C-alpha positions as CSV (number, residue, x, y, z in Angstrom):
1,X,34.1,2.9,19.9
2,X,32.8,5.1,17.4
3,X,30.0,7.2,17.5
4,X,28.9,5.2,14.0
5,X,28.2,2.1,16.3
6,X,27.0,3.5,19.5
7,X,22.8,1.5,20.3
8,X,21.2,-0.7,17.5
9,X,21.3,1.5,14.3
10,X,24.7,1.5,13.8
11,X,24.1,2.8,10.2
12,X,22.3,5.8,11.2
13,X,23.6,9.5,9.5
14,X,26.7,7.4,7.7
15,X,26.4,8.0,3.9
16,X,27.3,5.4,1.7
17,X,29.2,5.9,-1.6
18,X,27.7,5.2,-4.9
19,X,30.6,1.9,-5.1
20,X,29.3,0.8,-2.0
21,X,25.6,1.2,-2.9
22,X,25.8,-0.7,-6.0
23,X,28.0,-3.8,-4.6
24,X,25.3,-4.7,-2.2
25,X,22.5,-3.6,-4.7
26,X,24.4,-6.9,-6.5
27,X,25.1,-8.7,-3.4
28,X,21.2,-8.9,-2.7
29,X,20.7,-9.6,-6.5
30,X,18.8,-12.2,-7.2
31,X,18.0,-13.1,-3.5
32,X,14.7,-15.3,-2.8
33,X,13.0,-14.6,-0.1
34,X,11.9,-17.8,1.7
35,X,8.0,-18.4,1.0
36,X,7.9,-18.7,5.7
37,X,9.6,-15.1,6.1
38,X,6.9,-13.4,3.8
39,X,4.1,-14.8,5.2
40,X,5.4,-13.7,8.5
41,X,6.2,-10.0,7.3
42,X,1.9,-10.5,6.2
43,X,1.1,-11.4,9.3
44,X,2.7,-8.8,10.5
45,X,2.1,-5.6,8.4
46,X,-1.3,-6.8,7.8
47,X,-4.4,-3.9,9.5
48,X,-1.3,-1.4,9.9
49,X,-2.4,2.0,8.1
50,X,0.2,3.8,5.4
51,X,0.3,7.4,7.3
52,X,3.3,10.1,6.5
53,X,6.0,9.9,4.3
54,X,4.1,6.0,2.7
55,X,0.9,8.3,2.2
56,X,2.9,11.1,0.3
57,X,5.0,8.8,-1.8
58,X,1.6,7.2,-3.3
59,X,-0.2,10.6,-4.5
60,X,-0.1,12.1,-7.5
61,X,1.4,8.5,-8.3
62,X,0.1,8.1,-12.1
63,X,-0.1,4.1,-13.2
64,X,1.0,3.2,-17.4
65,X,-1.9,1.4,-19.0
66,X,-0.4,-1.1,-19.0
67,X,0.2,-1.4,-15.3
68,X,-4.2,-0.3,-15.3
69,X,-4.5,-3.3,-17.9
70,X,-2.9,-6.0,-15.6
71,X,-4.3,-4.5,-12.4
72,X,-8.0,-5.0,-14.3
73,X,-7.2,-9.1,-15.0
74,X,-6.2,-9.4,-11.1
75,X,-9.0,-8.0,-10.1
76,X,-11.4,-9.1,-12.4
77,X,-13.9,-12.2,-10.9
78,X,-13.5,-11.1,-7.6
79,X,-16.4,-11.7,-5.8
80,X,-16.9,-9.6,-2.3
81,X,-17.9,-11.5,0.3
82,X,-21.9,-10.8,2.0
83,X,-20.6,-9.2,4.8
84,X,-18.7,-6.8,2.9
85,X,-21.7,-5.4,0.7
86,X,-23.8,-5.4,3.7
87,X,-21.3,-2.8,4.2
88,X,-21.0,-1.3,1.5
89,X,-25.0,-0.7,1.6
90,X,-25.0,0.6,4.5
91,X,-25.2,4.7,5.4
92,X,-22.1,6.0,6.7
93,X,-23.4,9.0,8.7
94,X,-27.0,10.6,8.6
95,X,-24.7,13.0,5.8
96,X,-24.4,10.3,3.7
97,X,-27.7,9.6,4.1
98,X,-28.8,12.9,2.7
99,X,-26.2,13.0,0.0
100,X,-27.2,9.3,-1.1
101,X,-30.9,10.6,-1.3
102,X,-29.8,13.5,-2.9
103,X,-27.5,11.5,-5.8
104,X,-30.8,9.2,-6.4
105,X,-32.9,12.5,-7.0
106,X,-30.5,14.5,-9.2
107,X,-29.9,11.4,-11.2
108,X,-34.3,11.1,-12.0
109,X,-34.1,14.9,-13.0
110,X,-31.4,13.8,-15.4
């Protein structure tokens, strides 16, 4: 058996040609993922935090004005639950309380 076909990850280290990647792309384009599969993936990923490379890919990302407008429309009218509002009101630490206090004092001076 070749080195490429050992273990569960048999494609590790294999470089696909541009033609092969295009064939795979064509084969998968237009494919619809069933709703139950989407729910399983959503449930599996819920609560996971992005770390490492996933976060690096997002840093410095700039949205176009069109995309910002779409996000704004999607979020318009959304209401926070009372529980969430209480969490947002509660200061995170003593240092946070001091910073909030200083901010209020500065605002009064302006």
